[in-house]
C-alpha positions as CSV (number, residue, x, y, z in Angstrom):
1,X,-23.7,-171.9,79.7
2,X,-23.3,-175.5,78.9
3,X,-21.5,-174.7,75.4
4,X,-19.3,-172.3,77.3
5,X,-18.3,-175.2,79.6
6,X,-18.0,-177.7,76.8
7,X,-15.4,-175.3,74.8
8,X,-13.6,-174.0,77.7
9,X,-12.3,-177.4,78.8
10,X,-8.8,-178.3,77.2
11,X,-8.8,-180.7,73.8
12,X,-7.3,-183.5,75.9
13,X,-8.9,-182.9,79.2
14,X,-11.8,-185.4,80.0
15,X,-10.9,-188.1,77.6
16,X,-13.3,-189.0,75.0
17,X,-15.3,-192.0,76.2
18,X,-15.6,-194.0,73.1
19,X,-18.1,-197.0,72.5
20,X,-20.0,-198.3,69.5
21,X,-23.2,-195.9,69.2
22,X,-25.8,-196.3,66.7
23,X,-25.8,-193.0,65.1
24,X,-29.2,-193.3,63.7
25,X,-30.7,-194.0,67.2
26,X,-28.6,-191.0,68.8
27,X,-30.0,-188.7,66.0
28,X,-33.6,-190.1,66.5
29,X,-33.5,-189.2,70.2
30,X,-32.1,-185.6,69.2
31,X,-35.1,-185.0,67.2
32,X,-37.5,-186.2,69.8
33,X,-36.1,-183.6,72.2
34,X,-36.0,-181.1,69.2
35,X,-39.7,-181.4,68.2
36,X,-40.5,-180.8,71.9
37,X,-38.9,-177.4,71.7
38,X,-39.7,-176.4,68.4
39,X,-43.5,-176.7,68.1
40,X,-44.8,-175.9,64.7
41,X,-41.9,-177.3,62.8
42,X,-41.8,-180.6,61.1
43,X,-38.9,-183.0,61.0
44,X,-38.6,-185.0,57.7
45,X,-36.1,-188.1,58.4
46,X,-34.2,-190.6,56.6
47,X,-32.3,-192.6,59.4
48,X,-30.3,-195.5,57.8
49,X,-28.7,-197.8,60.4
50,X,-25.3,-196.5,60.9
51,X,-22.5,-197.3,63.7
52,X,-19.9,-195.4,64.7
53,X,-17.2,-195.6,67.5
54,X,-17.8,-192.2,69.3
55,X,-18.5,-190.4,72.9
56,X,-22.3,-190.8,72.7
57,X,-22.8,-187.8,75.2
58,X,-20.7,-185.3,73.2
59,X,-21.8,-186.6,69.8
60,X,-25.5,-186.2,71.0
61,X,-24.7,-182.6,71.9
62,X,-23.3,-181.9,68.7
63,X,-26.5,-183.4,66.9
64,X,-28.7,-181.4,69.2
65,X,-26.8,-178.2,68.3
66,X,-27.3,-178.8,64.6
67,X,-31.0,-179.4,64.9
68,X,-31.3,-176.1,67.3
69,X,-29.4,-174.3,64.8
70,X,-31.8,-175.4,62.1
71,X,-34.9,-174.8,64.1
72,X,-33.8,-171.4,64.8
73,X,-33.6,-170.5,61.2
74,X,-36.7,-172.2,59.9
75,X,-39.6,-170.6,59.1
76,X,-43.0,-171.3,61.1
77,X,-44.4,-174.2,59.9
78,X,-41.3,-175.2,57.9
79,X,-39.4,-178.4,57.6
80,X,-36.2,-179.6,59.1
81,X,-34.5,-182.4,57.0
82,X,-32.6,-185.1,58.9
83,X,-30.6,-187.6,57.3
84,X,-28.1,-190.5,58.7
85,X,-26.4,-192.6,56.3
86,X,-22.7,-194.5,56.3
87,X,-21.6,-192.2,59.6
88,X,-23.1,-189.0,58.4
89,X,-25.6,-186.9,59.8
90,X,-27.0,-184.2,57.9
91,X,-29.5,-181.4,58.8
92,X,-31.1,-179.1,56.4
93,X,-33.3,-176.1,57.2
94,X,-35.2,-174.0,54.7
95,X,-34.5,-170.5,56.3
96,X,-32.3,-167.8,54.6
97,X,-29.2,-169.9,54.6
98,X,-25.8,-168.7,55.5
99,X,-24.3,-165.4,54.1
100,X,-22.0,-166.4,51.3
101,X,-19.2,-164.2,52.6
102,X,-19.5,-166.0,55.9
103,X,-19.5,-169.7,55.2
104,X,-16.0,-170.0,56.3
105,X,-16.5,-168.6,59.9
106,X,-19.8,-170.7,60.8
107,X,-17.8,-173.2,62.8
108,X,-16.2,-170.1,64.7
109,X,-16.5,-169.8,68.6
110,X,-18.7,-166.9,69.2
111,X,-19.4,-166.1,65.5
112,X,-22.7,-165.1,64.7
113,X,-24.5,-163.7,61.5
114,X,-25.6,-160.2,61.5
115,X,-29.0,-161.8,61.3
116,X,-28.6,-163.8,64.4
117,X,-27.8,-160.8,66.7
118,X,-31.6,-160.6,67.6
119,X,-32.0,-164.3,68.1
120,X,-31.1,-166.5,71.2
121,X,-27.8,-168.2,71.0
122,X,-24.1,-167.9,71.9
123,X,-22.5,-168.6,69.0
124,X,-20.8,-171.5,70.2
125,X,-23.3,-174.4,69.1
126,X,-21.7,-175.1,65.4
127,X,-18.2,-174.6,67.0
128,X,-19.0,-177.5,69.3
129,X,-19.9,-179.4,66.4
130,X,-16.5,-178.8,64.7
131,X,-14.8,-179.7,68.0
132,X,-16.6,-183.3,68.1
133,X,-15.6,-183.9,64.7
134,X,-12.0,-183.2,65.3
135,X,-12.2,-185.2,68.4
136,X,-13.3,-188.1,66.5
137,X,-11.4,-187.9,63.3
138,X,-14.1,-186.7,61.4
139,X,-15.6,-183.6,59.5
140,X,-18.1,-181.0,59.9
141,X,-19.2,-179.0,56.8
142,X,-21.6,-176.3,56.3
143,X,-23.1,-175.2,52.8
144,X,-26.3,-173.3,51.4
145,X,-28.9,-176.0,50.1
146,X,-29.9,-176.0,46.6
147,X,-33.2,-174.4,46.8
148,X,-32.6,-172.3,49.7
149,X,-31.8,-172.9,53.5
150,X,-28.6,-174.2,55.2
151,X,-27.3,-177.7,55.4
152,X,-25.0,-178.8,58.1
153,X,-23.0,-182.0,58.4
154,X,-21.1,-183.8,60.6
155,X,-19.3,-187.1,59.5
156,X,-17.5,-189.8,61.6
157,X,-15.6,-192.7,60.3
158,X,-18.0,-195.6,60.2
159,X,-17.5,-198.8,61.7
160,X,-17.4,-201.9,59.3
161,X,-20.1,-204.0,61.4
162,X,-23.5,-202.4,60.6
163,X,-26.4,-203.1,62.9
164,X,-28.8,-205.7,61.7
165,X,-25.9,-207.3,59.6
């Protein structure tokens, strides 16, 4: 229901509340929540300090959606790889990947792969990732990973001053 509400609001409604956000820490928190929901999966992480100017709540929602998507498609006992570096979050699963003919649709509202019809979800999770990218002057990308699985990334402009500098 939250996904529907998120996408139902007009793009200019509820101004984006930007602040400096430690992308690596926000991602670490989202992984912690995903681990509690996705028992049996392991998360392999490489989280480099990265500072962006963003709406932390919306960005956290997008990252959670990327993780949930990867968890949904990962085989039992599988790994979800998560990396943060230079304003970019990348999440990779080791499931079947995206159907080649559908790669251009994965960020469309309500789109679901034929194989997803029996799985939970609304078809809005990755659409929210795209919207957050657009709201922040960033980019969302989806591809099939070398060696199998799907890879989704969200990249935002990185701030010059990095944490710990």
